[in-house]
Each structure stands twice: as structure tokens, then as C-alpha cells.
N, C-alpha and C positions, 0 to 999 in steps of 0.2 A: 544210531551208529550201527552198522554189520558189523559180526566178529566170525561168524560162520556159518555155513548152510550147506543143508543136506537136501538132494532131489532126484529129480529125472532130466537127462540132460536130454533137450529137444533137439538143437540143431549144434554143429562146428562148425566157424568159416571165420575166417580172417584174423585168428589169433584170440576168437573168443568161444564159449559156451555159451549158450541159452539154456538156462537152468530154471526147471518152475518145484519150488518148494514144496515140501512132503506137505500135503495136509492143506494148502492155502491159495492154490490155485495162482498164487503169484509167480511170475516169470523175471528172471534177472539175467540181465546182460554182462558175463565176467569175462574178463581181459586172465588168460594164464599164460605160464612159461610154454613154449614150443615143447619141451618135455612132456607138458600133463596132458598137451592135445593128443601124443602117441599113444598114452595111456587110457585113454578113455573113447568111449564110444556112443553114438547115439540111440537112447532107451535105457542107456545104462542108470542105475539109482549111483550115486556119488557124495562123496561130501568135499566140502572146499573152507578153507581156513579164510575167510577175506579181511581185504584191509580196504575202508571204505577211503576211495583219495577227492576230499572237495579241494576245490580252488576257487579263485574269483568267476571263474567261465564255466567253470564244468563239475560234474561228479563222477566217478568210475568205480568200479569194484574191479580190484586184484584179486584174482583167488590162488590158493595155493593148496597142494596136498600134505605137505607138513608144516606144523606150527616154527619148524626153524627154518624154513625157506621165507614164510612171511614174516620172522624176526628179522632176517638178514637183509630182504626187500627193504624194510622201514630204515633200517642200518644205511643203506645205499642213497635213500631218499636224502637224509640227512646232508650229506655229500652235496654243498652247494653246486647248480649245474646237472645233476645226475635228477632224469626226469622217471615218471611211472613207466613208458615203453623202453628207455635205455636200461634202467634195473631190471626190469622183466626179460629183457633177450642177456642180460650178463647172466641170469639165476639157470637160464637154459641148458647153461653149462653143468650145471649139478652143483649144490653149495659147496660139498667138499674140494671140487677144483677150484673154484672160486675164492673160498677163504683160505685155501693153501695158498694160492697168487698172492694175495693181499698181504698173508703172516709173515711170508717169505719175499716180500719188496720186489716180487718179480713184473717189475713195470714193461718190462718186453714181452712178455706175455699178454697184459692187460691190454695196452695201447693196440696190440693187432686183431682185438675183437672190434666189431662193426660198430662205427657211433662213439668209439673210444681213441681217443690221440694221446699221445704221449704226455701232455700236460695235464690231463684229465687224470690219466691212470696214475701218476705221481698224485695226485690231489686225494684220489681214492686211499691210495697207500698211506700217505700220513695220516689223513681224517682216521680212519679206519683200522689201522695196523696193530693196535695195541685194544680194540674195540671188539675184535672178531677172532676166532681160533678153533679149532678143529674139535675142541672140547664141544663149540657150540652142537653139534651134530651128534643125534641120539644113536646107539646101538643098532637101531634099523636101519638108519642111514647108512651106517659105516658098514655094515654087510650090504647095502645096495653097492657101493662103489670100493669095494674091495678089489685087488686083482694079483693076478702073477705077474712074475717081473715082465713077461711079455706079451703072452697072447691076449691076457685080460686087459693088459693096458691097450691095446689096441680097439679092443672091443669099445672101451671108454671113449675112447679118442673118436671110434665111427658112430657113435650113439650121438654124440655131441655134434659132431656137422652136421647128420642129417637133422638132428632137433634145430639147428641154426638155419636149414633149409638148402643145405644143398644136395645136389643129387645123388643117387644112392651109387650109380657106375663111378661117376666121377670121385667119388668118396672111396672106395673100393680101391680104383685104380692108385690114387695118391698113398694112400696107408699102405697097400702093398711094396711102394716104393720108397718107403719111410727109411734114410742109410740107417746100417746097424749102429753106426758111431754116436746117432742120437738116443741118448737113453733113458734122459727123463723123460716123465709123461708131458711136461708143459714144454719141452724143447721139440718133442715131437707133433703136438696139437699147433705150435708156431709154424714148423715145416710145413704142415698141411693147410692152413689157412692160408699161408702165404702162395702156397703152390695152386690152392684152387684159385685165387685172384686171377691169376694170370691169365 
């Protein structure tokens, strides 16, 4: 069972990194959140917390930059119907935003995510609402996701949308057009996702 790997990134493609472990010559194909793909580069030495996902038909390695991401990923997998790739896509929003949505029971926000319908969103909230909290995030992660009332809030939204694969020009245009009447981060995020889906 793998729990942690350090090494040099050989390739980055299709949501995966190929990493050759330090001093072993062994290469590993690891699925990572879209957010991680923007933080690493080929030739870079990096460390990832690993979840070794074993099913009847396959074995997959999922990699995370923080222990908190890995913990939240595992909790998402315990929800019936949530597979590895769906959980990974949800984590691309960032642990803080995702935990906040679950903690506040924001079904509207969760169901706006690709691959998550209303029924699944409610299921995630019911099963995880009292099992995850903002306290699950370390001080370093809190600092990464802190924002001021307006500008930094929209930077967070922009980063999240880009990590989900949306085009930079379209994202900038939609974020700029967010109505001032939408104050909450999640309301602004939902507005952008719905606008980009049109």
C-alpha cells in the first residue's frame, strides 16, 4: 500500500503526472486534482500524499499536495455513488470551498458542479455534514485560501474555474460580469458556472 511518494515529474497529461521515485528508478502514474496540475512542472521534484485505490477491476494511484486533501478525498469516496474521478474533480475547487459548502448544506452549489446532480449533492451533505469541517484545514491551507471581501474572492473563483478546464478569456469575462448583488462566494461561483454552461 502506497501512502507517500517523492520524485521527479517526467510527464504531465490527461489529469495525470508520471513520477519517477527518488533513488528507485520506478515510475508511477498518478491522478491528481486539476489544481495540482497548475502547481507542478515537468522536471520538478515534488512530493505527493498517495491514496492507493483498489477495486475488483483496477488499481489507481491518486496524489495530493496536502494530507488534508487526501483525508477529504477518502471521506468523499465513502459516499455511495462517488467515484475516484468525481471526488478528484470536486477537490479541484479547493478543500476550503468544498468543506464550507458541505458544512453549510449548500446543495445548490454542490449540484452545480460537473457530474454532481441534486440527489448526489444532498447525499454528500447528509453523509458528510458532521464529518468534515473548516477545522480540517491546517493553518497553511487557510492562508492559501484567505481573501478580502471582493478582489481576492474573485481571484479564488477564477482559479477554481481555470482548474476545472474553462477558457481563460471566457472566465475573465464572466467573473467581470458578476452582479454586485451577489455577495457570497458560493453564489458568485454558481453564477459563473451557469453562465459558462450557456
